[in-house]
LOKOLPA-668601 format. One line per 10 residues: for each residue z, y, x of N, C-alpha, C. Coordinates in steps of 0.2 Angstrom, whole numbers. Last residue first. Example, Ala and Ser with C-alpha at 12.3 -4.5 7.8 and 13.67 -1.06 7.14 Angstrom:
35:-11:64:36:-5:68:39:0:64 | 39:-28:66:39:-22:62:39:-16:66
This chain:
-136:-5:131:-139:-12:130:-143:-12:124 | -129:6:131:-135:6:135:-139:0:133 | -119:3:122:-123:9:120:-130:8:124 | -112:-6:130:-115:-8:124:-120:-3:121 | -108:2:141:-113:-4:142:-116:-6:136 | -99:10:135:-105:13:138:-110:7:139 | -89:0:132:-92:4:126:-99:7:129 | -85:-3:145:-88:-8:140:-92:-5:135 | -79:9:149:-85:7:152:-89:1:148 | -69:10:140:-74:15:140:-80:13:143
-61:-1:144:-64:-1:137:-69:4:137 | -58:3:157:-62:-2:156:-65:-3:149 | -50:15:154:-56:16:158:-61:10:157 | -39:8:147:-43:13:144:-50:14:147 | -34:0:158:-37:-3:152:-41:2:148 | -30:10:166:-35:5:169:-38:2:163 | -20:17:158:-26:21:161:-31:16:163 | -11:7:156:-15:10:150:-21:14:153 | -6:5:169:-9:0:165:-13:2:160 | 0:18:171:-5:16:175:-9:10:172
10:18:161:5:23:161:-1:21:165 | 18:7:166:15:7:159:9:12:159 | 23:13:178:19:7:178:15:6:171 | 30:24:173:24:25:177:20:19:178 | 40:17:166:35:22:162:29:23:167 | 42:0:172:44:7:172:39:11:168 | 44:-16:165:39:-11:167:43:-4:167 | 52:-24:158:52:-25:165:47:-20:168 | 52:-20:145:49:-26:146:48:-27:154 | 55:-5:151:53:-8:145:49:-14:147
68:4:160:62:-1:160:61:-4:153 | 78:13:159:72:15:162:67:10:162 | 89:7:151:86:13:149:79:15:152 | 92:-5:157:90:-5:150:87:1:148 | 96:0:170:91:-4:169:88:-4:162 | 108:7:167:102:11:169:96:7:168 | 116:-4:164:115:1:159:109:5:160 | 118:-11:176:115:-14:171:112:-9:165 | 116:-5:192:119:-3:186:115:-6:180 | 113:-12:204:116:-6:204:120:-4:198
108:-25:201:113:-24:206:117:-18:206 | 98:-21:192:104:-25:189:110:-25:194 | 89:-14:200:93:-11:195:99:-15:192 | 84:-24:208:88:-19:211:92:-15:206 | 78:-32:198:83:-35:202:87:-29:205 | 68:-22:193:73:-25:189:79:-28:192 | 60:-20:205:64:-15:202:70:-17:197 | 55:-33:206:59:-31:211:63:-25:209 | 48:-34:194:53:-38:195:58:-36:200 | 39:-23:196:44:-23:190:49:-28:191
32:-29:206:35:-22:207:41:-22:202 | 26:-40:200:30:-41:205:35:-34:207 | 19:-33:190:24:-38:188:29:-39:194 | 10:-25:197:15:-22:193:20:-26:191 | 3:-35:204:7:-30:208:12:-26:203 | -3:-41:193:1:-45:197:6:-40:202 | -11:-30:188:-6:-33:184:-1:-37:188 | -20:-28:199:-15:-23:197:-10:-25:193 | -26:-41:199:-22:-39:205:-18:-33:203 | -32:-40:186:-28:-45:188:-23:-44:194
-41:-29:189:-36:-29:183:-30:-34:185 | -49:-34:199:-45:-28:200:-39:-28:195 | -55:-45:191:-51:-46:197:-47:-40:199 | -61:-38:181:-56:-43:180:-52:-44:186 | -71:-31:188:-66:-27:184:-60:-32:183 | -78:-41:194:-75:-36:198:-69:-33:194 | -83:-47:182:-79:-51:187:-75:-46:192 | -91:-37:177:-85:-39:173:-80:-43:178 | -100:-36:187:-96:-30:186:-90:-32:182 | -106:-48:185:-103:-47:191:-98:-41:191
-111:-47:172:-106:-52:174:-103:-51:180 | -119:-36:172:-113:-36:168:-108:-41:170 | -129:-42:182:-125:-36:183:-119:-35:179 | -138:-52:179:-132:-54:181:-127:-48:182 | -151:-46:176:-147:-49:170:-140:-51:172 | -153:-29:183:-153:-37:184:-149:-40:178 | -151:-16:182:-155:-19:177:-156:-26:178 | -144:-13:194:-141:-12:187:-145:-15:181 | -153:-16:204:-147:-21:203:-144:-20:196 | -161:-6:202:-164:-12:202:-158:-17:201
-153:5:204:-156:4:197:-159:-3:197 | -149:4:217:-144:3:212:-147:2:205 | -161:7:223:-158:0:224:-153:-1:219 | -163:20:219:-168:15:217:-165:8:218 | -152:26:226:-152:26:219:-157:21:216 | -155:24:239:-149:21:237:-149:20:229 | -167:32:240:-167:24:241:-161:21:238 | -161:44:238:-166:42:233:-167:34:234 | -152:45:249:-149:45:243:-154:42:237 | -151:38:264:-156:40:260:-154:40:252
-141:41:278:-141:38:271:-146:42:266 | -146:36:294:-145:41:289:-145:38:282 | -139:24:304:-144:26:300:-142:31:295 | -134:21:321:-132:23:314:-138:26:311 | -131:7:331:-136:12:329:-134:14:322
């Protein structure tokens, strides 16, 4: 049986959860878990790319990777860190 989504009720529930004393800890744990998973993916992807680049051409690897990360990987990491920093700043302003 499918229920319709009541937006006002959903907002009210979110506000109750948001004002809970454990909300920052839960949100921090989720953000930390996602960041850790992203970094693990970037590291494993960087290693795979580095191994493939070594097999093809050592000079190309030195030019396209910085500390084992491609420019795209570094941009994604900076984007995630910047959004988490902005979110932390907003929490401090609300608190």
